[in-house]
Steps between C-alpha positions, in 0.01 A plus 500: 500500500222410737234735634327392821182679602339499841236687699175415326191393688136564584402839641184703544426815300689799636784294641863488390747245366870517426639293214869424479707380208851370561752454223862403458756772562632491146394793285281646775638852458412508130164324531156649463215327684130482455199350671233359274169340586258268329143445609297200378387550143704817457829589341811556706542869574782716629427635847820679595850546359832627632812571297859432597520868592196485728240670279154355550178470303159361591180386337223755550297246696763478777642853513500635852447154650799292387869581539788319330852523637834334453613261773877510514514232772332244276620637166136529406191711534210557737140587421315661789127477438264710713124553493453177311183446299331182379601592144865470607451125530742328263821303474786747530823440311841656543691585184861603454679625190854609421727532203798268474735476204251692289208273584201578718456230762157445653425292811167413662406375842255217561224731623330553832124507559337811645134470595299794631165393633267561791 
């Protein structure tokens, strides 16, 4: 299973970006997705998560600014990021998990850089 991320870039504080993660069709309906980020010198952290049923959860630092949603057209997930701040600068990774034959399968994307700077 391959996860392909897109949508990163350089923006000014207060602007918006939309990250997209496309995956193979297989197991999409039973997959949970998450967006993680890792800034230089810091650990990777969970930013937003969505279950196979559509329930969402967010890190406190992004609540009210970021929205995660399932993208049925691309069998993946979208992260809409508004009111971006310099501290949102990081490499953002898409993650997918599902259970198959009793095993939890985890997949990661290659990451996309988001830079927020004036």
